TILUM-213544 format. One record per residue (C-alpha): x, z, y; residue in three letters; residue number from 1. Coordinates in pm, whole numbers, plus 50000, padded with zeros to 5 digits. Example, Ala and Ser with C-alpha at 12.3 -4.5 7.8 and 13.67 -1.06 7.14 Angstrom:
<atoms>
ATOM  east    up north res   n
ATOM 51230 50780 49550 Ala   1
ATOM 51367 50714 49894 Ser   2
</atoms>
This chain:
<atoms>
ATOM  east    up north res   n
ATOM 50000 50000 50000 Unk   1
ATOM 50136 49902 50337 Unk   2
ATOM 50242 50172 50582 Unk   3
ATOM 50077 49989 50870 Unk   4
ATOM 49698 49955 50874 Unk   5
ATOM 49560 49621 50759 Unk   6
ATOM 49264 49594 50994 Unk   7
ATOM 49311 49386 51306 Unk   8
ATOM 49037 49520 51535 Unk   9
ATOM 49196 49487 51879 Unk  10
ATOM 49018 49796 52010 Unk  11
ATOM 49184 50010 51743 Unk  12
ATOM 49538 49923 51856 Unk  13
ATOM 49726 50080 52145 Unk  14
ATOM 49808 49847 52429 Unk  15
ATOM 50178 49761 52461 Unk  16
ATOM 50364 50041 52637 Unk  17
ATOM 50726 50047 52749 Unk  18
ATOM 50766 50421 52805 Unk  19
ATOM 50559 50726 52712 Unk  20
ATOM 50414 50990 52943 Unk  21
ATOM 50323 51348 52853 Unk  22
ATOM 50197 51644 53051 Unk  23
ATOM 50422 51884 53241 Unk  24
ATOM 50607 52140 53035 Unk  25
ATOM 50679 51902 52745 Unk  26
ATOM 51033 51767 52726 Unk  27
ATOM 51175 51468 52536 Unk  28
ATOM 50855 51262 52571 Unk  29
ATOM 50803 51128 52924 Unk  30
ATOM 51023 50826 52985 Unk  31
ATOM 51102 50773 52617 Unk  32
ATOM 51041 50438 52451 Unk  33
ATOM 50838 50419 52129 Unk  34
ATOM 51056 50330 51829 Unk  35
ATOM 50987 50124 51516 Unk  36
ATOM 51188 50171 51192 Unk  37
ATOM 51411 49881 51296 Unk  38
ATOM 51528 50091 51593 Unk  39
ATOM 51670 50370 51378 Unk  40
ATOM 52019 50437 51243 Unk  41
ATOM 51986 50565 50887 Unk  42
ATOM 51866 50430 50557 Unk  43
ATOM 51507 50309 50562 Unk  44
ATOM 51262 50509 50350 Unk  45
ATOM 50898 50465 50261 Unk  46
ATOM 50744 50795 50159 Unk  47
ATOM 50391 50828 50025 Unk  48
ATOM 50205 51159 49992 Unk  49
ATOM 49871 51141 49812 Unk  50
ATOM 49602 51382 49695 Unk  51
ATOM 49252 51343 49549 Unk  52
ATOM 48931 51528 49622 Unk  53
ATOM 48834 51485 49257 Unk  54
ATOM 48462 51482 49199 Unk  55
ATOM 48374 51575 49556 Unk  56
ATOM 48149 51310 49706 Unk  57
ATOM 48306 51279 50049 Unk  58
ATOM 48318 50950 50235 Unk  59
ATOM 48663 50841 50358 Unk  60
ATOM 48523 50817 50711 Unk  61
ATOM 48427 51186 50694 Unk  62
ATOM 48780 51273 50581 Unk  63
ATOM 48939 51084 50870 Unk  64
ATOM 48696 51235 51121 Unk  65
ATOM 48788 51587 51004 Unk  66
ATOM 49158 51501 50995 Unk  67
ATOM 49154 51381 51356 Unk  68
ATOM 48949 51674 51481 Unk  69
ATOM 49152 51946 51309 Unk  70
ATOM 49490 51770 51285 Unk  71
ATOM 49708 52060 51415 Unk  72
ATOM 49527 52316 51199 Unk  73
ATOM 49651 52153 50879 Unk  74
ATOM 50019 52179 50975 Unk  75
ATOM 50252 52455 50846 Unk  76
ATOM 50273 52768 51061 Unk  77
ATOM 50534 52742 51334 Unk  78
ATOM 50467 52378 51418 Unk  79
ATOM 50244 52277 51709 Unk  80
ATOM 50067 51951 51790 Unk  81
ATOM 49937 51931 52147 Unk  82
ATOM 49647 51691 52105 Unk  83
ATOM 49568 51466 52403 Unk  84
ATOM 49242 51532 52587 Unk  85
ATOM 49092 51211 52447 Unk  86
ATOM 49185 51316 52095 Unk  87
ATOM 49359 51093 51844 Unk  88
ATOM 49272 50759 51999 Unk  89
ATOM 49470 50435 52047 Unk  90
ATOM 49734 50463 52319 Unk  91
ATOM 49717 50842 52353 Unk  92
ATOM 50038 51047 52354 Unk  93
ATOM 50072 51391 52194 Unk  94
ATOM 50357 51639 52240 Unk  95
ATOM 50504 51821 51940 Unk  96
ATOM 50684 52153 51906 Unk  97
ATOM 50849 52165 51563 Unk  98
ATOM 51013 52455 51383 Unk  99
ATOM 51369 52375 51273 Unk 100
ATOM 51637 52569 51081 Unk 101
ATOM 51819 52837 51278 Unk 102
ATOM 51519 52920 51495 Unk 103
ATOM 51545 52599 51697 Unk 104
ATOM 51223 52466 51850 Unk 105
ATOM 51244 52088 51864 Unk 106
ATOM 51027 51931 52133 Unk 107
ATOM 50925 51570 52092 Unk 108
ATOM 50605 51363 52074 Unk 109
ATOM 50417 51073 51919 Unk 110
ATOM 50217 50771 52033 Unk 111
ATOM 49885 50694 51863 Unk 112
ATOM 49958 50334 51769 Unk 113
ATOM 49636 50271 51577 Unk 114
ATOM 49315 50460 51506 Unk 115
ATOM 48984 50363 51349 Unk 116
ATOM 48731 50531 51119 Unk 117
ATOM 48943 50493 50805 Unk 118
ATOM 49301 50550 50920 Unk 119
ATOM 49530 50629 51212 Unk 120
ATOM 49899 50564 51275 Unk 121
ATOM 50144 50764 51485 Unk 122
ATOM 50465 50612 51624 Unk 123
ATOM 50772 50817 51717 Unk 124
ATOM 50967 50799 52046 Unk 125
ATOM 51339 50786 52118 Unk 126
ATOM 51505 51115 52027 Unk 127
ATOM 51265 51201 51745 Unk 128
ATOM 51417 51290 51406 Unk 129
ATOM 51332 50945 51282 Unk 130
ATOM 51226 50608 51416 Unk 131
ATOM 50911 50490 51248 Unk 132
ATOM 50541 50508 51174 Unk 133
ATOM 50323 50764 50995 Unk 134
ATOM 49989 50634 50871 Unk 135
ATOM 49712 50871 50762 Unk 136
ATOM 49432 50721 50558 Unk 137
ATOM 49150 50792 50316 Unk 138
ATOM 49004 50556 50056 Unk 139
ATOM 48823 50552 49724 Unk 140
ATOM 49028 50485 49412 Unk 141
ATOM 48898 50509 49054 Unk 142
ATOM 48581 50665 49189 Unk 143
ATOM 48762 50946 49373 Unk 144
ATOM 48821 50994 49745 Unk 145
ATOM 49194 51002 49815 Unk 146
ATOM 49392 51142 50107 Unk 147
ATOM 49721 50979 50199 Unk 148
ATOM 50006 51012 50447 Unk 149
ATOM 50264 50735 50438 Unk 150
ATOM 50586 50724 50637 Unk 151
ATOM 50816 50428 50703 Unk 152
ATOM 51126 50557 50876 Unk 153
ATOM 51497 50562 50947 Unk 154
ATOM 51679 50869 51077 Unk 155
ATOM 51724 50802 51449 Unk 156
ATOM 52097 50869 51477 Unk 157
ATOM 52401 50978 51270 Unk 158
ATOM 52337 51350 51328 Unk 159
ATOM 51977 51324 51211 Unk 160
ATOM 52091 51118 50910 Unk 161
ATOM 52321 51404 50808 Unk 162
ATOM 52041 51653 50865 Unk 163
ATOM 51794 51452 50657 Unk 164
ATOM 52047 51431 50373 Unk 165
ATOM 52119 51807 50383 Unk 166
ATOM 51756 51918 50361 Unk 167
ATOM 51555 51729 50619 Unk 168
ATOM 51384 51514 50358 Unk 169
ATOM 51279 51825 50164 Unk 170
ATOM 51143 51984 50482 Unk 171
ATOM 50948 51670 50565 Unk 172
ATOM 50808 51655 50211 Unk 173
ATOM 50700 52018 50238 Unk 174
ATOM 50535 51952 50576 Unk 175
ATOM 50313 51666 50460 Unk 176
ATOM 50242 51826 50124 Unk 177
ATOM 50115 52135 50307 Unk 178
ATOM 49908 51911 50536 Unk 179
ATOM 49732 51733 50250 Unk 180
ATOM 49670 52058 50062 Unk 181
ATOM 49519 52212 50376 Unk 182
ATOM 49301 51906 50436 Unk 183
ATOM 49174 51916 50076 Unk 184
ATOM 49108 52289 50110 Unk 185
ATOM 48900 52210 50419 Unk 186
ATOM 48665 52029 50181 Unk 187
ATOM 48678 52310 49924 Unk 188
ATOM 48919 52140 49684 Unk 189
ATOM 49236 52287 49533 Unk 190
ATOM 49429 51961 49511 Unk 191
ATOM 49774 51859 49396 Unk 192
ATOM 49997 51625 49595 Unk 193
ATOM 50208 51345 49455 Unk 194
ATOM 50520 51242 49646 Unk 195
ATOM 50682 50903 49611 Unk 196
ATOM 50997 50809 49802 Unk 197
ATOM 51146 50459 49796 Unk 198
ATOM 51468 50360 49972 Unk 199
ATOM 51371 50024 50122 Unk 200
ATOM 51709 49954 50282 Unk 201
ATOM 52027 50149 50194 Unk 202
ATOM 52222 50014 50491 Unk 203
ATOM 52296 50223 50797 Unk 204
ATOM 52267 50044 51132 Unk 205
ATOM 52586 50145 51311 Unk 206
ATOM 52481 49948 51617 Unk 207
ATOM 52218 50222 51664 Unk 208
ATOM 52465 50513 51651 Unk 209
ATOM 52434 50556 52028 Unk 210
ATOM 52076 50674 51976 Unk 211
ATOM 52234 51020 51959 Unk 212
ATOM 52220 51022 52342 Unk 213
ATOM 51843 51080 52318 Unk 214
ATOM 51863 51333 52031 Unk 215
ATOM 51571 51571 52093 Unk 216
ATOM 51730 51842 51880 Unk 217
ATOM 52037 51861 52104 Unk 218
ATOM 51831 51837 52422 Unk 219
ATOM 51587 52105 52298 Unk 220
ATOM 51879 52339 52218 Unk 221
ATOM 52027 52289 52563 Unk 222
ATOM 51685 52347 52719 Unk 223
ATOM 51641 52672 52523 Unk 224
ATOM 51989 52792 52619 Unk 225
ATOM 51911 52734 52986 Unk 226
ATOM 51584 52929 52979 Unk 227
ATOM 51734 53259 53110 Unk 228
ATOM 51891 53081 53408 Unk 229
ATOM 51563 52909 53489 Unk 230
ATOM 51382 53244 53478 Unk 231
ATOM 51633 53396 53718 Unk 232
ATOM 51619 53100 53953 Unk 233
ATOM 51241 53086 53995 Unk 234
ATOM 51184 53418 54179 Unk 235
ATOM 51488 53358 54399 Unk 236
ATOM 51351 53020 54501 Unk 237
ATOM 51006 53164 54576 Unk 238
ATOM 51163 53437 54788 Unk 239
ATOM 51366 53183 54982 Unk 240
ATOM 51059 52968 55048 Unk 241
ATOM 50860 53268 55170 Unk 242
</atoms>
């Protein structure tokens, strides 16, 4: 099954956008370009996470409606998805606050590339852990309603490629497995999740090594380290202006 949605309804696609914009207080999003898998550095992977609702008679459209409405609630604790006011709709941008090893909070975002009643696709920006698409869908197979998250990605830069090799892939697998289990539980089903990972291209794109300049992990760490200085500076500035 293709990572990108097959339907070609123009209204379901985001309009072309050169740079993303997010609300104040969210770093590593505004000004960043959206990135396809071809823009990344590392090996290209297609990962498919799938679960079944068994004998539950739930229409795929009902699954997708619930998934969009409660999207952040299905994520593991410690990760935040700041949904846009318009919800998960084509062209909307959401900020993310992700829990990383060592207590780091990685701030990044996603663009809603595609969204209809049966699926939606998120696209990552420069600086994200990987360049690529994540498509969430629901469909009927062998008489059962299935839930699926499928990722087509390359690690964005050499540092992320090392991180993915040393445990990042396992963390990502755990994230989407938890998401599908939580979504199934929303419908009262104790599901199991199958994980399939295929290396589509083993080559690393060294011409993209300079993507490290936008690395959201590094920029988030620097931002966190500077928090005390920003706290000290704010009252002094207000006093000066008074």
